[in-house]
C-alpha positions in Angstrom: 36.2 -35.6 45.1 35.4 -36.7 41.6 31.7 -36.4 42.4 32.2 -32.7 43.3 33.9 -32.0 39.9 31.0 -33.5 38.0 28.5 -31.6 40.0 30.1 -28.2 39.1 30.0 -28.8 35.4 26.2 -28.7 35.0 26.1 -25.3 36.7 28.8 -24.0 34.4 26.9 -25.3 31.4 23.7 -23.6 32.6 25.5 -20.4 33.3 27.0 -20.4 29.8 23.5 -21.0 28.3 22.0 -18.2 30.3 24.8 -15.8 29.2 24.3 -16.8 25.5 20.5 -16.3 25.8 21.0 -12.9 27.4 23.4 -11.9 24.6 20.8 -12.6 21.9 18.0 -10.6 23.5 19.0 -7.2 22.0 19.2 -8.7 18.5 15.8 -10.4 18.9 14.3 -7.1 20.1 15.4 -5.4 16.9 14.6 -8.2 14.4 11.5 -8.2 12.2 9.5 -11.3 11.6 8.8 -12.1 8.0 5.8 -14.4 7.2 5.7 -16.9 4.5 6.0 -15.6 0.9 4.1 -16.6 -2.2 5.3 -16.0 -5.8 2.9 -16.3 -8.8 4.2 -18.5 -11.6 4.7 -15.4 -13.7 6.9 -13.7 -11.1 10.3 -12.8 -12.7 13.0 -10.8 -10.9 14.4 -9.7 -14.2 11.0 -8.1 -15.1 11.0 -6.3 -11.7 14.6 -5.0 -12.4 13.6 -3.8 -15.9 10.5 -2.1 -14.7 12.2 -0.2 -11.8 15.9 0.4 -12.5 16.5 4.1 -12.5 12.8 4.8 -12.4 10.2 5.8 -9.9 8.3 2.9 -8.3 4.9 3.6 -6.8 4.0 2.5 -3.3 0.3 2.5 -2.3 -0.5 2.6 1.5 -3.6 1.0 2.9 -4.6 1.8 6.5 -2.6 3.5 9.2 -0.2 1.4 11.4 -0.3 4.2 14.1 -3.9 5.2 14.4 -3.1 8.0 16.9 -0.8 9.7 14.3 -1.8 11.7 11.3 -1.6 9.4 8.2 0.3 12.1 6.2 3.0 12.2 9.0 3.2 8.4 8.9 3.5 8.3 5.1 6.2 11.0 5.1 8.2 9.0 7.7 7.9 5.7 6.0 9.1 6.8 2.5 12.7 7.6 3.6 12.8 4.4 5.6 11.8 2.4 2.5 14.2 4.3 0.3 17.1 3.7 2.7 16.3 -0.1 2.7 15.5 -0.3 -1.1 16.2 -3.5 -3.1 19.1 -3.6 -5.6 17.6 -1.8 -8.6 18.3 1.9 -8.6 14.6 2.7 -8.0 13.0 5.6 -6.3 10.0 4.9 -4.1 7.1 7.3 -4.6 3.5 7.7 -3.6 2.7 9.5 -6.8 0.6 7.6 -9.3 2.2 7.8 -12.8 0.3 9.8 -15.3 -0.7 8.3 -17.7 -0.9 5.0 -16.0 1.8 2.8 -17.5 1.1 -0.6 -19.1 1.9 -2.8 -17.4 1.3 -1.0 -14.1 3.8 -2.2 -11.4 3.4 -1.1 -7.8 3.9 -2.2 -4.2 0.9 -2.1 -2.0 1.4 -2.0 1.8 -1.7 -2.9 3.8 -1.4 -2.2 7.5 -3.3 -4.5 9.9 -5.2 -6.3 7.1 -8.2 -8.5 7.8 -7.0 -12.1 8.1 -8.9 -13.2 5.0 -7.8 -10.3 2.7 -6.5 -11.8 -0.5 -3.8 -10.3 -2.7 -5.4 -10.3 -6.1 -8.4 -8.2 -5.0 -6.0 -5.7 -3.5 -4.2 -5.4 -6.8 -7.5 -5.0 -8.5 -8.3 -2.0 -6.3 -11.1 -3.7 -4.4 -12.0 -2.2 -1.0 -9.5 -3.0 1.7 -10.6 -4.6 5.0 -8.7 -4.3 8.3 -8.6 -5.8 11.7 -8.0 -3.8 14.9 -4.5 -2.4 15.4 -2.3 -3.8 18.2 -0.6 -0.8 19.9 3.1 -0.9 19.6 3.1 -3.5 16.7 3.9 -2.5 13.1 2.2 -5.2 10.9 2.2 -5.0 7.1 0.9 -7.1 4.3 3.2 -6.4 1.3 1.9 -7.1 -2.2 3.8 -6.6 -5.5 1.3 -6.0 -8.2 1.3 -6.0 -12.0 -1.9 -4.4 -13.3 -4.7 -6.2 -11.4 -2.8 -9.3 -10.5 -0.4 -10.2 -7.7 3.1 -11.3 -8.5 4.3 -11.9 -5.0 3.3 -11.2 -1.4 4.4 -11.6 2.2 3.7 -10.3 5.7 6.1 -8.7 8.2 5.8 -7.3 11.7 8.0 -5.7 14.4 7.6 -3.8 17.6 7.6 -0.1 16.9 6.8 3.0 19.0 6.0 5.3 16.0 6.6 6.0 12.3 10.2 7.2 13.0 11.2 4.0 14.9 14.5 2.6 13.4 13.0 -0.9 13.7 10.7 -0.1 10.7 13.7 0.5 8.4 15.1 -2.7 9.6 11.8 -4.5 8.8 12.0 -3.1 5.2 15.6 -4.3 4.9 14.4 -7.8 5.7 11.1 -7.5 3.8 12.3 -6.3 0.4 14.6 -9.2 -0.4 11.7 -11.5 0.2 9.0 -9.7 -1.8 11.4 -9.0 -4.6 13.3 -12.3 -4.5 16.4 -12.4 -6.7 17.0 -15.4 -8.8 13.4 -16.2 -9.2 12.3 -16.4 -12.8 9.5 -17.9 -14.8 12.3 -19.0 -17.2 14.4 -20.7 -14.5 13.5 -24.3 -15.6 14.4 -23.4 -19.2 17.6 -21.8 -18.2 18.7 -25.0 -16.4 17.9 -27.2 -19.4 19.7 -25.1 -22.0 22.9 -24.2 -20.1 
């Protein structure tokens, strides 16, 4: 009789594990994947805040994540998704290049399906972009935060998406922006700790 009781428990445990795994599937289907991030030594979140709070912030698009769709349609769909997912400063994303060009010139460059060996600094320096073939149904972006011709931070992100209006893209931006514009990172962080 005791043997029968012990035999039932492994089945209950497996059943509970299967139920738990099934419950996480919808969340995994909606989640974006964020790649590793890099921050230049001169990256400072306070500088980003000062440059963008209550101001327009330029976004430059490179490539088309949905090759079968008109790039203008894709751009017009992505802008409200980015604005809805914006980081904490009261910034307004825009594709318009400021005139005259500000100094320093801050901007976010989003390269869709970049070549695997595309480096961030040449992108910020307006060098020609290189791409790899698009994977249908996958929204893949290389996000680079630039100041003038130098990179301040970058990361990659991807999610499954059926088109530019897919709500998973806004979710990706909600997860991407806190990484590319990381709060609390400051070139003065070591000094702050020593003098507080």
